[in-house]
C-alpha positions as a printed Julia matrix, in Angstrom:
336×3 Matrix{Float64}:
   0.0    0.0     0.0
   1.41   3.46   -0.91
   2.78   5.49    1.97
   0.05   8.14    1.72
  -2.77   5.61    1.85
  -1.22   3.82    4.82
  -0.79   7.09    6.69
  -4.35   8.15    5.94
  -5.59   5.13    7.91
  -3.4    6.02   10.87
  -3.81   9.8    11.14
  -6.61  12.37   11.15
  -7.57  13.52    7.69
  -6.73  17.12    6.76
  -9.33  19.64    5.71
  -8.7   20.7     2.12
  -9.77  23.56   -0.13
  -9.62  23.43   -3.91
  -8.98  27.0    -5.06
  -9.41  28.0    -8.74
 -11.32  30.47  -10.87
 -13.66  27.64  -11.87
 -11.89  26.58  -15.05
 -12.83  22.93  -15.48
  -9.37  21.61  -16.34
  -7.73  23.3   -13.34
 -10.44  22.31  -10.9
 -10.55  18.67  -12.01
  -6.8   18.27  -11.5
  -7.03  19.71   -7.98
 -10.01  17.49   -7.16
  -8.16  14.43   -8.41
  -5.25  15.08   -6.07
  -7.5   15.91   -3.09
  -9.5   12.74   -3.58
  -6.31  10.64   -3.61
  -5.64  12.11   -0.15
  -8.88  10.44    0.91
 -10.79  13.67    1.57
 -13.82  15.48    0.19
 -12.51  18.99   -0.39
 -14.39  22.27   -0.29
 -14.43  24.01   -3.66
 -13.65  27.73   -3.47
 -13.76  29.8    -6.68
 -12.3   33.26   -7.1
 -13.79  35.81   -9.48
 -11.6   38.92   -9.54
 -13.02  41.95  -11.33
 -11.15  44.12  -13.79
  -8.53  45.52  -13.46
  -7.48  42.97  -10.79
  -7.98  40.06  -13.18
  -5.58  41.73  -15.61
  -2.86  41.81  -12.95
  -2.87  38.09  -12.31
  -0.9   36.02  -11.44
   1.0   38.61   -9.43
  -1.95  40.42   -7.92
  -3.11  42.19   -5.86
  -6.33  40.28   -5.34
  -9.72  41.9    -5.7
 -10.35  43.65   -2.3
 -13.93  42.43   -2.45
 -12.55  38.88   -2.12
 -10.04  39.56    0.65
  -9.88  36.89    3.37
 -12.93  36.91    5.66
 -14.7   39.71    3.8
 -18.47  39.0     3.53
 -19.04  36.91    0.42
 -15.34  36.23   -0.1
 -14.34  32.72   -1.24
 -11.55  32.94    1.39
 -13.86  32.81    4.4
 -12.66  31.04    7.54
 -12.4   28.55    9.1
  -9.33  28.05    6.97
  -8.27  24.58    5.79
  -5.21  22.57    6.68
  -4.25  22.32    3.0
  -5.13  24.55    0.05
  -4.64  23.13   -3.46
  -4.83  25.77   -6.18
  -4.38  26.0    -9.93
  -4.82  28.61  -12.63
  -3.34  32.05  -13.2
  -6.01  33.89  -11.21
  -5.58  31.7    -8.14
  -1.88  32.45   -7.54
  -2.3   35.75   -5.69
  -5.28  34.39   -3.74
  -3.26  31.42   -2.51
  -0.6   33.83   -1.31
  -3.24  35.98    0.46
  -4.71  32.88    2.11
  -1.31  31.82    3.38
  -0.74  35.27    4.88
  -4.19  35.39    6.48
  -3.51  32.09    8.28
  -0.14  33.35    9.56
   1.51  30.63    7.52
  -0.44  27.77    9.1
  -2.01  26.56    5.85
   0.06  24.16    3.74
  -0.25  25.53    0.22
   0.01  23.59   -3.03
  -0.04  24.9    -6.58
  -0.54  22.7    -9.63
   1.3   23.84  -12.8
   3.8   26.66  -13.2
   2.47  29.71  -11.3
   4.64  32.05  -13.41
   5.79  33.84  -10.27
   8.62  31.54   -9.21
   8.98  28.83   -6.6
   7.8   31.02   -3.73
   4.17  30.81   -4.85
   3.41  27.81   -2.61
   4.92  25.34   -0.17
   4.75  22.67   -2.88
   4.47  23.2    -6.62
   3.75  20.43   -9.11
   4.67  20.76  -12.79
   4.67  18.33  -15.69
   8.04  17.3   -17.09
   7.65  19.51  -20.15
   7.54  22.67  -17.96
  10.75  24.53  -17.15
  10.23  25.39  -13.47
  12.52  23.55  -11.06
  13.36  23.96   -7.37
  13.61  22.24   -4.0
   9.84  22.52   -3.51
   8.94  21.63   -7.13
   7.67  18.12   -7.89
   8.01  17.03  -11.52
   6.1   14.12  -13.08
   5.56  12.93  -16.64
   1.78  13.24  -16.76
  -0.84  15.44  -15.12
  -3.08  14.53  -12.16
  -6.66  13.43  -12.8
  -9.69  11.8   -11.16
  -9.44   8.47  -12.96
  -8.5    6.08  -10.14
  -7.65   2.38  -10.55
 -10.81   1.63   -8.55
 -13.0    3.57  -10.99
 -11.39   1.81  -13.95
 -11.87  -1.6   -12.32
 -15.53  -0.87  -11.59
 -16.14   0.31  -15.16
 -14.38  -2.78  -16.49
 -16.39  -5.14  -14.28
 -19.78  -3.84  -15.44
 -19.42  -2.21  -18.87
 -22.42  -0.54  -20.51
 -24.29  -2.86  -22.89
 -23.32  -0.65  -25.83
 -19.65  -1.33  -25.09
 -19.97  -4.94  -23.92
 -21.6   -5.82  -27.22
 -18.58  -4.75  -29.28
 -16.09  -7.38  -30.38
 -12.37  -7.23  -29.6
 -10.16  -5.44  -30.19
 -12.11  -2.45  -28.89
 -10.6    0.97  -29.54
 -11.67   4.03  -27.56
 -11.59   7.2   -29.67
 -11.25  10.35  -27.56
 -11.89  13.41  -29.71
 -10.9   16.9   -28.62
 -11.06  19.99  -30.81
  -9.61  23.39  -31.52
  -7.45  24.75  -28.71
  -4.94  27.51  -28.13
  -2.26  25.51  -29.94
  -4.13  23.17  -32.29
  -6.73  23.63  -35.0
  -8.67  20.99  -36.89
  -8.7   22.13  -40.49
 -10.96  20.53  -43.1
  -7.93  18.53  -44.25
  -7.24  17.35  -40.67
 -10.84  16.22  -40.26
 -10.7   14.32  -43.55
  -7.37  12.72  -42.62
  -8.58  11.71  -39.15
 -11.81  10.21  -40.49
  -9.85   8.34  -43.17
  -7.48   6.84  -40.62
 -10.38   5.79  -38.38
 -11.99   4.2   -41.44
  -8.81   2.26  -42.1
  -8.62   1.16  -38.45
 -12.22  -0.09  -38.49
 -11.69  -1.97  -41.76
  -8.82  -3.84  -40.08
 -11.31  -5.36  -37.64
 -11.14  -2.97  -34.69
 -14.44  -2.05  -33.03
 -14.68   1.7   -32.47
 -16.26   3.33  -29.43
 -15.84   6.99  -28.56
 -17.06  10.37  -27.48
 -16.57  14.05  -28.31
 -15.5   16.75  -25.86
 -16.81  20.25  -25.21
 -14.37  21.56  -27.81
 -15.32  19.15  -30.6
 -16.74  21.12  -33.54
 -19.97  19.95  -35.26
 -18.0   19.22  -38.45
 -15.44  17.07  -36.63
 -18.09  15.24  -34.6
 -20.17  14.55  -37.71
 -17.19  13.15  -39.65
 -16.21  10.8   -36.81
 -19.81   9.73  -36.15
 -20.19   8.86  -39.85
 -17.2    6.5   -39.64
 -18.67   4.82  -36.57
 -22.03   4.43  -38.28
 -20.47   2.8   -41.34
 -18.67   0.2   -39.25
 -21.16  -0.48  -36.46
 -19.19   1.35  -33.77
 -20.67   3.21  -30.82
 -20.41   7.0   -30.73
 -21.78   8.76  -27.64
 -24.39  11.32  -28.65
 -24.27  13.24  -25.36
 -27.35  11.65  -23.82
 -27.24   9.77  -20.53
 -24.22   9.32  -18.31
 -20.82  10.29  -19.69
 -19.17   6.99  -20.73
 -15.61   8.34  -20.55
 -14.37   6.05  -17.72
 -16.02   3.03  -19.35
 -14.42   3.81  -22.7
 -10.96   3.96  -21.18
 -11.43   0.95  -18.91
 -12.68  -1.37  -21.67
 -10.32  -0.35  -24.46
  -7.64  -2.58  -25.94
  -6.15   0.6   -27.42
  -6.95   4.3   -27.24
  -6.91   6.92  -29.99
  -6.57  10.44  -28.55
  -6.15  13.78  -30.27
  -3.01  15.73  -29.4
  -4.81  18.94  -28.38
  -5.4   17.64  -24.83
  -2.48  16.63  -22.62
  -5.01  15.72  -19.91
  -6.69  13.23  -22.24
  -3.35  11.66  -23.15
  -2.34  11.46  -19.48
  -5.61   9.79  -18.49
  -5.23   7.31  -21.34
  -1.72   6.47  -20.1
  -3.2    5.54  -16.72
  -4.97   2.54  -18.27
  -1.95   0.59  -19.52
  -3.44   0.39  -23.02
  -1.44   1.6   -26.06
  -2.22   5.25  -26.82
  -2.37   6.28  -30.48
  -2.09  10.06  -30.85
  -3.52  12.0   -33.8
  -1.95  15.42  -34.35
  -3.99  18.13  -36.09
  -2.66  21.42  -37.42
  -0.48  23.39  -35.02
   1.29  22.2   -31.89
   3.41  23.43  -29.01
   6.85  22.54  -27.7
   5.46  21.43  -24.33
   2.87  19.13  -25.89
   5.44  17.76  -28.3
   7.79  17.05  -25.38
   5.09  15.14  -23.49
   4.2   13.04  -26.53
   7.87  12.37  -27.31
   8.55  11.35  -23.72
   5.65   8.91  -23.61
   6.59   7.65  -27.05
  10.07   6.89  -25.75
   8.53   4.88  -22.9
   6.45   2.84  -25.34
   3.16   4.31  -24.13
   2.33   6.57  -27.08
   2.44   5.83  -30.8
   1.61   8.12  -33.71
  -1.81   7.23  -35.1
  -1.55   6.08  -38.71
  -4.79   4.12  -39.08
  -3.61   0.9   -37.49
  -3.08  -0.66  -34.07
   0.4   -0.41  -32.59
   2.08  -1.1   -29.26
   1.68  -3.45  -26.32
   0.3   -3.09  -22.81
   2.59  -1.48  -20.21
   2.54  -0.65  -16.5
  -0.02   2.17  -16.16
   1.45   5.64  -15.64
  -0.43   7.6   -12.98
   1.15  10.68  -11.41
  -1.81  11.51   -9.16
  -0.87   9.27   -6.19
   2.74  10.49   -6.43
   1.56  14.09   -6.09
  -0.84  13.21   -3.27
   1.94  11.41   -1.4
   4.23  14.45   -1.71
   1.45  16.68   -0.35
   0.81  14.36    2.58
   4.47  14.18    3.53
   4.92  17.93    3.11
   1.88  18.63    5.26
   3.18  16.33    7.99
   6.51  18.2     8.04
   4.64  21.51    8.04
   2.53  20.41   11.04
   5.67  19.41   12.91
   7.2   22.82   12.22
   4.1   24.44   13.76
   4.2   22.12   16.78
   0.95  20.41   15.87
   0.34  16.82   17.05
  -2.4   14.24   16.7
  -3.01  14.05   20.41
């Protein structure tokens, strides 16, 4: 049993805040880490007005949201641990630390862009540049996809997935982002490669994301329809965990590092499709996972073998737990 999980059975659980501006990607990463600590965190969202929002990440924070002001997201009682992410949360985490006279153990996920003094512990992915004594670096990002959730989804798959023959391939479709754009040519190329994969005997199952354009979704859905695959139409429960848990291989688009990281947590080969654009950090992540035999470039065919799942979330949670224990000792706090 990992050190954090063992300790959680032997010690009182900390109170935890998740502090973001509500951006889904930031909040989900923080929740994933908090849940691996074995706690149900409080979600606190900051909403700085202009011009304060323009001054982030350095601050100052919006005075309306100062600690313990009526209506402020930083109302006491303060937590033992605050886990924050996102540019707008940096200054608020610093204000929270000050308001608690340093008692709160602060954690920031991703590069805060203000240096290593932004929090007691900072996590960054390997493709980021920030390094320091209090900086934890892992290959992939944290997420909420636990081994237990995958096992449960594998044990009782939805009928629409259970009815597909092997090999089953999960197709995770993103969309236009800050660094990638699906041109008409990209959509045609992606659909053509999925067609080729299905003709080889693979059963396709997949879902779009919030960023998937109607044109991209329609092209992929048409491929699924031609080959008897299952494409989630957005109705009912999101099948995302079931898709990952029951896949013999996973096709993921390169616009989402989170999607690639979650796929890597399954142990199934990950086939990455790259649309127009790109970024050095994303390229570094893909290249690193490719070197480890996790990721393969998607060319319309199955490639790769199973591997030991890569999951950074418990590593991050363990570092937080150990750091918090040292922090408590520094403040003279005991369990008695």
